[in-house]
LUMDO-308413 format. One record per residue: residue in three letters; residue number from 0; x, y, z of N, C-alpha, C in turn; chain. Coordinates in Angstrom, 3 decimals. Example, Ala and Ser with C-alpha at 12.3 -4.5 7.8 and 13.67 -1.06 7.14 Angstrom:
BEGIN
PT  aa   i       nX       nY       nZ      caX      caY      caZ       cX       cY       cZ ch
PT ALA   0   13.190   -5.690    7.800   12.300   -4.500    7.800   13.200   -3.300    7.800  A
PT SER   1   12.850   -2.250    7.080   13.670   -1.060    7.140   12.900    0.030    7.870  A
% end
This chain:
BEGIN
PT  aa   i       nX       nY       nZ      caX      caY      caZ       cX       cY       cZ ch
PT MET   0   -5.298  -24.373    7.973   -4.631  -23.306    6.700   -3.446  -23.746    5.815  A
PT PRO   1   -2.993  -23.110    4.606   -1.617  -23.781    4.125   -0.616  -22.469    4.300  A
PT PHE   2   -0.935  -21.313    4.569   -0.399  -20.654    5.247   -0.910  -19.641    6.156  A
PT PHE   3   -0.133  -18.418    6.592   -0.211  -17.333    7.631    0.416  -16.506    7.359  A
PT PHE   4   -0.092  -14.976    8.074    1.034  -14.151    7.909    1.866  -13.280    9.236  A
PT GLU   5    2.512  -12.893    8.938    3.000  -12.912   10.362    3.626  -11.506   10.373  A
PT GLU   6    3.625  -11.387   11.478    3.574   -9.286   12.180    2.526   -8.603   11.968  A
PT GLU   7    1.443   -9.599   11.273    0.175   -8.976   11.372   -1.036  -10.267   11.639  A
PT ASP   8   -2.170   -9.535   11.438   -3.141   -9.480   11.237   -4.142   -9.526   10.318  A
PT ILE   9   -4.011   -9.956    9.547   -5.507   -9.259    8.735   -6.389  -10.075    7.985  A
PT PRO  10   -7.578   -9.331    8.564   -8.923   -9.913    8.359   -9.110  -10.152    7.833  A
PT GLY  11   -9.739  -11.767    7.313  -10.443  -11.719    5.382  -11.180  -13.394    5.776  A
PT ARG  12  -11.393  -13.424    4.797  -11.591  -14.967    4.417  -10.768  -16.129    3.405  A
PT PHE  13  -10.912  -16.925    3.924  -10.191  -18.194    3.285  -11.091  -19.191    2.668  A
PT ARG  14  -10.331  -20.029    1.907  -11.327  -20.479    1.350  -10.429  -21.333    0.157  A
PT TRP  15  -10.829  -22.504    0.076   -9.908  -23.311   -1.100  -10.580  -23.871   -2.452  A
PT VAL  16  -10.253  -23.100   -3.589  -10.328  -22.434   -4.973  -10.706  -24.148   -5.429  A
PT THR  17   -9.406  -24.966   -5.172   -9.545  -26.130   -5.717   -9.081  -27.460   -5.533  A
PT THR  18   -8.717  -28.482   -5.129   -8.163  -29.003   -4.052   -6.354  -28.887   -4.132  A
PT SER  19   -5.935  -28.210   -4.782   -4.754  -28.091   -4.842   -4.380  -25.871   -4.800  A
PT ILE  20   -5.105  -25.335   -4.909   -5.432  -24.572   -4.809   -6.500  -23.100   -3.280  A
PT ALA  21   -5.462  -22.798   -2.950   -5.960  -21.433   -1.877   -5.882  -20.671   -1.740  A
PT ARG  22   -7.010  -19.515   -1.342   -7.840  -18.047   -1.731   -7.546  -17.546   -0.298  A
PT PHE  23   -7.007  -16.195   -0.378   -7.402  -15.603    0.553   -7.621  -14.276    0.572  A
PT ASP  24   -8.571  -13.875    0.465   -9.683  -12.391    0.295   -9.627  -11.623    1.647  A
PT PRO  25   -8.908  -11.031    1.870   -8.718   -9.458    2.970  -10.329   -9.172    2.915  A
PT LEU  26  -10.679   -9.041    4.431  -12.058   -8.747    4.915  -12.247   -6.716    3.768  A
PT GLY  27  -10.917   -6.169    4.535  -11.275   -4.751    3.368  -10.180   -4.333    2.301  A
PT SER  28   -9.788   -3.230    2.238   -8.377   -3.047    1.232   -6.865   -3.228    2.134  A
PT TRP  29   -6.140   -3.686    1.027   -4.763   -3.714    1.694   -4.135   -2.292    1.773  A
PT ARG  30   -3.809   -1.891    3.007   -3.403   -0.882    3.272   -1.945   -0.018    2.647  A
PT PRO  31   -1.881    0.893    2.874   -0.369    1.347    2.143    0.773    0.902    2.843  A
PT ASP  32    1.110    0.615    2.491    2.555    0.417    3.795    2.840   -0.863    4.346  A
PT LEU  33    1.860   -1.833    3.794    1.830   -2.747    4.592    3.709   -3.692    4.024  A
PT ASP  34    3.673   -4.377    5.518    5.364   -5.317    5.269    4.958   -6.317    6.144  A
PT LEU  35    5.134   -7.350    5.448    4.715   -8.443    6.419    5.269   -9.565    5.868  A
PT ASP  36    5.355  -10.719    6.096    5.912  -12.266    5.689    5.091  -13.508    5.590  A
PT LEU  37    4.471  -13.743    4.431    3.645  -15.526    4.328    4.403  -15.821    4.387  A
PT VAL  38    3.900  -17.458    5.244    4.637  -18.249    5.966    3.633  -19.730    5.260  A
PT TRP  39    4.234  -20.587    4.824    3.704  -22.041    4.182    3.387  -22.379    5.110  A
PT ASN  40    1.766  -23.516    5.595    2.506  -24.449    6.823    3.225  -25.903    6.101  A
PT THR  41    4.050  -25.817    7.122    5.121  -26.886    5.894    4.221  -28.346    7.307  A
PT ASN  42    3.602  -28.566    7.821    2.945  -28.858    8.292    1.901  -29.951    7.813  A
PT LEU  43    1.581  -28.929    6.898    0.214  -29.563    5.997    0.495  -30.601    5.304  A
PT THR  44   -0.608  -31.502    5.277   -0.744  -32.471    4.419   -1.735  -33.060    3.349  A
PT THR  45   -1.571  -33.762    2.907   -3.379  -34.023    1.668   -4.212  -34.535    2.799  A
PT TYR  46   -5.367  -35.472    2.091   -6.221  -36.021    2.687   -5.637  -37.321    3.257  A
PT ASP  47   -4.121  -37.972    2.146   -4.174  -39.319    2.300   -2.463  -39.105    3.149  A
PT GLY  48   -1.790  -37.982    4.041   -0.505  -37.924    4.784   -0.140  -37.485    3.487  A
PT VAL  49   -0.162  -37.327    2.661    1.077  -36.537    2.078    1.842  -35.282    2.520  A
PT PRO  50    3.031  -34.697    2.289    2.944  -33.726    3.040    3.002  -32.869    1.796  A
PT LEU  51    3.214  -31.527    2.887    3.227  -29.977    1.167    4.812  -29.926    0.743  A
PT SER  52    4.876  -29.999   -0.449    6.515  -30.032   -0.759    5.592  -28.514   -1.576  A
PT LEU  53    7.026  -27.820   -1.647    6.934  -26.433   -1.637    7.864  -25.791   -3.302  A
PT GLY  54    8.401  -27.426   -3.586    9.295  -27.152   -4.332   10.061  -26.180   -5.005  A
PT SER  55   10.237  -25.276   -5.881   11.251  -24.076   -5.348   10.990  -22.968   -5.020  A
PT LEU  56    9.545  -22.653   -4.186    8.751  -22.023   -3.450   10.338  -21.680   -2.185  A
PT PRO  57   10.319  -20.438   -1.344   10.474  -20.552   -0.176    9.628  -20.675    0.452  A
PT PRO  58   10.527  -20.889    1.714    9.040  -21.258    2.796    8.203  -20.149    3.744  A
PT ARG  59    8.905  -18.706    3.407    7.929  -17.227    3.477    8.310  -16.803    2.271  A
PT VAL  60    7.212  -15.835    2.360    7.368  -15.019    0.606    6.916  -13.352    1.476  A
PT ARG  61    8.004  -12.344    1.521    7.662  -10.349    1.693    7.216  -10.267    1.078  A
PT LEU  62    6.016   -9.358    1.629    4.627   -8.841    0.755    4.211   -7.538    1.040  A
PT ARG  63    5.166   -6.917    0.399    5.089   -5.096    0.848    3.564   -4.797   -0.174  A
PT THR  64    2.944   -3.830    0.577    2.395   -2.779   -0.745    2.895   -1.106   -0.793  A
PT PRO  65    2.686   -0.542   -1.651    2.842    0.248   -2.187    2.664    1.773   -1.101  A
PT SER  66    3.808    2.375   -0.852    3.228    3.787   -0.058    2.541    4.836   -0.300  A
PT LEU  67    1.556    5.310   -0.152    0.362    6.588   -0.660    1.664    7.846   -0.630  A
PT THR  68    1.085    8.105   -1.570    1.698    9.546   -1.674    0.171   10.185   -2.714  A
PT VAL  69    1.142   11.271   -2.040   -0.259   12.846   -2.449    1.003   14.119   -3.626  A
PT SER  70    0.195   14.088   -4.610    0.893   14.912   -5.225   -0.322   16.432   -5.310  A
PT LEU  71    0.673   17.539   -5.418    0.172   18.970   -5.176    0.080   19.705   -7.069  A
PT ILE  72   -0.724   19.730   -7.656   -0.313   19.932   -9.125   -0.588   21.371   -9.491  A
PT SER  73   -1.773   22.434   -8.535   -1.914   23.363   -8.764   -2.465   24.176   -7.346  A
PT VAL  74   -2.266   25.413   -7.149   -2.872   26.274   -6.022   -3.468   27.522   -5.916  A
PT GLY  75   -4.424   27.683   -5.724   -5.477   29.097   -6.284   -5.185   30.171   -4.737  A
PT SER  76   -5.023   31.118   -4.873   -4.597   31.774   -3.549   -5.546   33.664   -3.848  A
PT GLU  77   -6.609   33.614   -3.675   -7.185   35.237   -3.626   -6.581   36.212   -3.063  A
PT GLU  78   -6.346   35.666   -1.631   -5.574   36.510   -0.557   -3.688   37.345   -1.918  A
PT ALA  79   -3.328   35.999   -1.876   -1.861   36.201   -2.810   -2.258   36.714   -4.285  A
PT LEU  80   -3.039   36.946   -4.583   -3.196   37.584   -5.953   -3.676   38.879   -5.485  A
PT ARG  81   -4.312   39.273   -4.577   -5.000   40.636   -3.968   -3.271   41.589   -3.631  A
PT LEU  82   -2.983   40.858   -2.723   -1.172   41.207   -2.262   -0.228   41.423   -2.998  A
PT THR  83   -0.126   40.522   -4.341    0.424   41.367   -5.687    0.054   41.465   -6.282  A
PT ASP  84   -0.837   42.543   -6.904   -1.650   42.686   -8.147   -2.367   41.839   -9.025  A
PT ASP  85   -2.463   40.802   -8.665   -2.771   39.534   -9.509   -1.814   39.296  -10.102  A
PT HIS  86   -0.517   39.258   -9.356    0.949   38.847  -10.084    1.383   37.131   -9.633  A
PT TRP  87    0.888   37.094   -8.458    1.468   35.621   -7.383    1.614   34.852   -8.561  A
PT ASP  88    1.833   33.099   -8.407    2.551   31.903   -8.883    2.906   31.884   -8.029  A
PT GLY  89    1.605   29.825   -7.520    2.859   29.252   -6.420    3.455   28.578   -7.014  A
PT GLN  90    3.639   28.447   -8.593    5.354   27.522   -8.691    6.158   28.506   -9.167  A
PT VAL  91    6.373   30.024   -9.183    7.650   30.421   -9.510    8.171   30.746   -7.799  A
PT GLY  92    9.314   30.820   -7.656   10.166   30.872   -6.268   12.238   30.625   -7.047  A
PT MET  93   12.232   30.447   -5.869   13.975   30.232   -5.768   14.470   29.311   -6.063  A
PT GLU  94   15.411   28.408   -6.255   15.541   27.182   -6.255   15.705   26.105   -4.853  A
PT ASP  95   16.211   26.809   -3.544   15.753   25.768   -2.873   14.407   25.651   -2.150  A
PT GLU  96   13.746   26.661   -2.772   12.446   26.752   -2.062   11.665   25.553   -2.713  A
PT PHE  97   10.765   24.745   -1.672    9.676   23.566   -2.128    8.833   24.413   -2.931  A
PT LEU  98    8.123   23.589   -3.954    7.367   24.596   -4.755    5.956   23.424   -5.412  A
PT PRO  99    4.603   23.596   -5.432    4.328   24.840   -5.107    4.364   25.557   -3.867  A
PT GLU 100    4.196   26.987   -3.837    4.220   28.190   -2.879    2.700   28.142   -2.266  A
PT VAL 101    2.517   27.276   -0.861    0.964   27.081   -0.346    0.785   28.169    0.547  A
PT PRO 102   -0.240   29.272    0.250   -0.252   30.206    1.162   -1.213   30.184    2.164  A
PT PRO 103   -1.562   30.722    3.568   -2.592   30.243    4.436   -4.676   30.018    3.672  A
PT ASP 104   -4.314   31.174    2.554   -5.987   30.222    2.318   -5.910   29.722    1.044  A
PT GLY 105   -4.731   29.192    0.563   -4.219   28.790   -0.735   -5.231   27.181   -1.208  A
PT GLU 106   -5.604   26.648   -1.718   -7.066   26.076   -2.375   -6.421   24.879   -3.462  A
PT PRO 107   -6.075   24.246   -3.373   -5.459   22.957   -4.449   -6.866   23.193   -5.822  A
% end
């Protein structure tokens, strides 16, 4: 192979698309927070023995996938509405509170 992944074993399929282009397709999705190095195989040669030339490419490339994030936009709570005579609002609170407020029976 013209490269390998350092620090991780990524299951997938490798193939030559052309005589100079290699392709790697992971068997699953790239997971969030993936942080690894792609390292070129500098021992690779052509069929007639010409060594791999990286040109201006670095011998290793850091690959990172974004972190997974979750956002909560609204919350409903029958219990909080009942206890506040229908005045509860999960978005209303003090400056130092983490909003929206999510009561035990809260439903996003």
